[in-house]
C-alpha positions, -999 to 999 in steps of 0.1 A, spaced: -1 0 -1 15 33 -10 18 57 19 12 33 47 42 17 68 41 0 102 48 26 129 48 3 160 42 -34 166 32 -48 200 10 -76 215 -25 -65 225 -52 -85 242 -85 -92 228 -102 -65 249 -76 -40 237 -80 -52 200 -120 -46 206 -115 -10 220 -93 -2 189 -117 -14 163 -148 -1 180 -130 34 178 -122 30 142 -158 21 135 -170 54 153 -146 72 128 -163 57 96 -177 27 79 -159 -5 84 -152 -29 56 -172 -63 59 -142 -80 71 -136 -55 98 -171 -56 108 -167 -92 112 -135 -88 131 -152 -64 155 -181 -86 162 -159 -114 165 -137 -95 192 -170 -85 210 -179 -120 217 -145 -131 229 -134 -104 252 -137 -113 289 -125 -82 303 -126 -44 300 -96 -30 281 -82 -12 313 -85 -42 334 -66 -65 309 -40 -38 306 -35 -40 344 -34 -78 346 -8 -80 317 15 -56 336 9 -76 370 20 -107 352 49 -90 334 61 -79 371 59 -116 379 84 -123 354 61 -137 325 70 -128 290 48 -102 273 34 -126 248 23 -153 274 9 -124 295 -13 -112 270 -24 -150 262 -32 -154 297 -52 -121 301 -72 -133 269 -78 -169 283 -82 -161 321 -71 -197 332 -86 -208 363 -67 -238 371 -32 -256 363 -47 -274 334 -59 -241 316 -26 -225 324 -7 -256 309 -26 -250 275 -9 -218 272 27 -232 280 17 -267 260 55 -273 246 71 -256 274 75 -262 311 51 -241 336 67 -213 355 76 -222 388 53 -194 401 22 -209 384 3 -208 414 10 -170 421 0 -164 383 -35 -179 391 -40 -157 422 -33 -129 401 -59 -139 376 -84 -146 400 -85 -110 411 -97 -102 376 -123 -129 370 -157 -115 360 
């Protein structure tokens, strides 16, 4: 595309992506695909975007990688088996119980 370039790249939660898409929808018409994406994001988001950001920050402070922290915030695991699904090819972090305690504070 002429005149377009990537300015920034970062991981975002489903809640943050929904907020971004909703703001774009308010600025003008969305394409069919963008409308479908907005609908999909609305159905999957579990937390308000501010809470999702706080949860990711807390998880990063526990030493969790940003990519894994975002995935945890999207899935909101409630037990060890749910958390194991995120780390399916790797060992669980040693502080997995602490991770679940942080997530419990944000469960709806």
